[in-house]
Structures are given as C-alpha cells and as structure tokens.
C-alpha positions in Angstrom: -36.2 2.4 34.1 -37.6 0.9 37.3 -41.2 1.8 37.9 -42.1 2.6 34.3 -45.6 1.6 33.2 -46.0 -1.0 30.6 -47.6 1.7 28.3 -44.4 3.7 28.6 -42.3 0.7 27.8 -44.5 -0.2 24.9 -44.1 3.3 23.4 -40.4 3.0 23.9 -40.4 -0.3 22.2 -42.4 1.0 19.3 -40.1 4.0 18.9 -37.0 1.7 19.1 -38.2 -0.8 16.6 -39.4 1.9 14.2 -35.9 3.6 14.5 -34.2 0.2 13.7 -36.4 -0.4 10.7 -36.1 3.1 9.4 -32.3 3.0 9.7 -32.2 -0.4 7.9 -34.5 0.9 5.1 -32.3 4.0 4.8 -29.0 2.1 4.6 -30.0 -0.8 2.3 -30.7 1.0 -0.9 -27.2 2.6 -0.8 -25.7 -0.8 -0.2 -26.8 -2.0 -3.7 -24.9 0.8 -5.5 -21.7 -0.1 -7.2 -18.7 0.7 -5.1 -20.7 0.8 -1.8 -18.5 0.3 1.2 -21.4 -0.3 3.6 -20.9 -4.0 3.8 -17.9 -6.3 4.0 -17.8 -10.1 3.5 -16.0 -12.5 5.7 -15.6 -16.1 4.6 -17.1 -18.5 7.1 -15.8 -21.9 8.0 -18.6 -23.3 6.0 -17.1 -22.0 2.8 -19.6 -19.2 2.1 -19.3 -15.6 2.8 -21.1 -13.8 5.6 -22.1 -10.2 5.0 -21.6 -7.5 7.6 -22.3 -3.8 7.9 -19.0 -2.0 8.5 -18.5 -0.1 11.8 -19.8 2.4 13.0 -23.0 1.4 11.3 -22.9 -2.1 12.8 -22.4 -0.7 16.3 -25.4 1.6 15.9 -27.6 -1.2 14.5 -26.6 -3.7 17.1 -27.2 -1.1 19.9 -30.7 -0.4 18.6 -31.5 -4.1 18.2 -30.2 -4.8 21.8 -32.3 -2.0 23.2 -35.4 -3.4 21.4 -34.7 -6.9 22.8 -34.2 -5.5 26.3 -37.6 -3.7 26.1 -39.2 -6.9 24.7 -37.9 -8.9 27.7 -39.2 -6.3 30.2 -42.6 -6.5 28.5 -42.5 -10.4 28.4 -42.8 -10.2 24.6 -41.4 -12.9 22.3 -37.8 -12.4 21.1 -37.5 -15.3 18.6 -38.2 -14.3 15.0 -38.3 -10.6 15.6 -36.4 -8.1 13.5 -33.9 -7.1 16.3 -33.2 -10.7 17.2 -32.8 -11.7 13.6 -30.5 -8.8 12.9 -28.2 -9.7 15.9 -28.2 -13.3 14.7 -27.3 -12.2 11.2 -24.3 -10.2 12.6 -23.1 -13.1 14.6 -20.3 -15.4 13.4 -22.4 -18.5 14.3 -23.3 -21.2 11.8 -26.8 -19.8 11.5 -25.7 -16.3 10.5 -26.1 -16.8 6.8 -29.7 -18.1 7.2 -30.5 -15.2 9.5 -29.2 -12.8 6.9 -31.7 -14.3 4.4 -34.5 -14.1 7.0 -33.6 -10.5 7.7 -33.7 -9.7 3.9 -37.1 -11.5 3.6 -38.5 -9.6 6.6 -37.4 -6.2 5.2 -38.6 -7.0 1.7 -41.9 -8.3 3.1 -42.4 -5.2 5.3 -41.6 -2.9 2.4 -44.1 -4.6 0.1 -46.8 -4.7 2.8 -46.1 -1.2 3.9 -45.8 -2.1 7.6 -43.0 -3.0 9.9 -41.9 -6.4 11.0 -41.7 -7.2 14.7 
C-alpha cells in the first residue's frame, strides 16, 4: 500500500472497522441461544474462565482486527481502547483478557444503544 493517500487509508479503515463491528453484531445474538457452539471457555490460571470464539470465526475476527490496527498505525491514530485492539486483547491468554472481554461487551452494547460504532 505504499503511496496511498491518507484519504484512501481512512476510507479503508472505516470499511474495515465497520466490517468488524458488523460481523460481531451478527455473531453475538446467536451466541446467546441455548446450544450455541460459537464460544468455548478455557479456564485461566486465575481460576475464572475466558471466553473465545471458536475457529474459523476467531481467525476471521482477529484478521479483521489486525487489519484495522495496521491501518490505524499507518494513519498515526490511537490504538489503545479501540474496538480492534480490545478484541485482540480479549482473545489473548494474558491476565487482562477477561477485563478486555468485559470492555468489549460494554463497547458493543454501548454502540448498539447509541446507534453508532465504537472506534
């Protein structure tokens, strides 16, 4: 993507972040249905369970999130606290993953209530 204008990169970022949010909004209602196999839980070393999307959904979402972060870096935009960064943190096996999952849920619920999309 060398030589792309910042306007082009901004449009790509908007498209990428919208695709990520749309995909999450599409998947999450199904995950609440009894018998859903969209998530799996892994016990963490802290004693609580971490929730993960099952592959290939996780691969798709992580790929979209990574693309968004790459574009944000190219545009010198903040990464911390954004939807893609929070999603990747929530998928990690680090000690902050469970808190990131809660932040991700809050971001998605807040965006749904406000009718806009979180950055």
